[in-house]
Structure formats: structure tokens, C-alpha cells
C-alpha positions, -999 to 999 in steps of 0.1 A, spaced: -51 -275 -800 -38 -271 -764 -61 -283 -737 -52 -278 -702 -47 -310 -682 -34 -325 -652 -18 -356 -662 -3 -371 -694 -7 -408 -700 17 -432 -717 5 -444 -750 21 -477 -743 -4 -483 -715 -31 -486 -743 -37 -507 -773 -58 -506 -804 -77 -537 -810 -105 -548 -834 -137 -550 -813 -172 -564 -823 -194 -535 -824 -226 -552 -830 -244 -538 -862 -215 -519 -870 -193 -549 -873 -155 -549 -860 -140 -515 -854 -107 -504 -842 -109 -492 -806 -86 -478 -780 -83 -502 -752 -70 -504 -718 -61 -539 -706 -85 -553 -733 -114 -531 -723 -126 -509 -752 -129 -471 -745 -133 -455 -778 -136 -462 -816 -105 -449 -833 -99 -437 -868 -61 -435 -864 -31 -451 -847 -16 -443 -813 12 -422 -832 -14 -395 -839 -30 -389 -804 -21 -376 -772 -38 -391 -740 -43 -372 -709 -67 -363 -679 -84 -331 -676 -105 -317 -647 -102 -308 -612 -109 -271 -615 -132 -255 -591 -167 -249 -604 -174 -212 -599 -200 -204 -571 -199 -240 -557 -175 -260 -535 -175 -288 -562 -146 -293 -588 -150 -303 -623 -148 -342 -627 -115 -359 -641 -120 -371 -675 -97 -392 -700 -91 -372 -732 -78 -385 -763 -67 -357 -786 -64 -368 -823 -37 -349 -844 -48 -367 -876 -82 -351 -877 -81 -325 -852 -106 -340 -829 -109 -347 -790 -127 -376 -776 -136 -381 -739 -142 -411 -718 -152 -415 -682 -158 -392 -652 -141 -397 -619 -145 -375 -588 -108 -377 -578 -76 -386 -596 -73 -416 -570 -105 -429 -583 -92 -426 -621 -60 -443 -608 -80 -473 -593 -99 -477 -625 -69 -472 -647 -51 -503 -629 -83 -525 -630 -105 -510 -658 -140 -521 -662 -162 -511 -692 -176 -476 -686 -206 -480 -711 
């Protein structure tokens, strides 16, 4: 699967941690600075993490939002997380992440 993207992210900037998911119990989650982003079913070795978006929306003056994407090569899935109007907003969140959900 090859998805056009604007920026690759380093796997070293993320961790997989066991997070209490309430009624689901503890689950492995992709985290940024301890903030859970997505439940994960595989290791960081099996994924690519990048940012998509910024493309013009036809017929408008707007652009697609920037979204964090985790492409899973083990199960051939893609997961998305968050939406930012600009890459600068994403980078501000990335340096000081807060829960998105």
C-alpha cells in the first residue's frame, strides 16, 4: 500500500505501552510521550508512521486536514489519528501532545 504523504515520522518518537482501556482491560497502545493514540496489534517494526493531508479540496479554497497515519504492514491496515489545519499545528501538538479523544 502506498499512500501519498507529506512527512515521515520516526518510530523512535513513539512507544507501545499497556494502557487501561476500561471494560476492555489493558491493551497495547501507540503512545507519544505517554499519551495513548491508537490500540496496536503489532510492534513498531511492522508499521510506518507519517502525516497526510494538505491537498486542496476541489471547488473550495480549503485544504484537506493534516492527519497522523499508522500503516500496518502485518495486517495491511491503516489507522488515522487527529486532524490539524496546518503542519505547524501538528508539530506544536507533537512536541506537547494532549489526548485527542
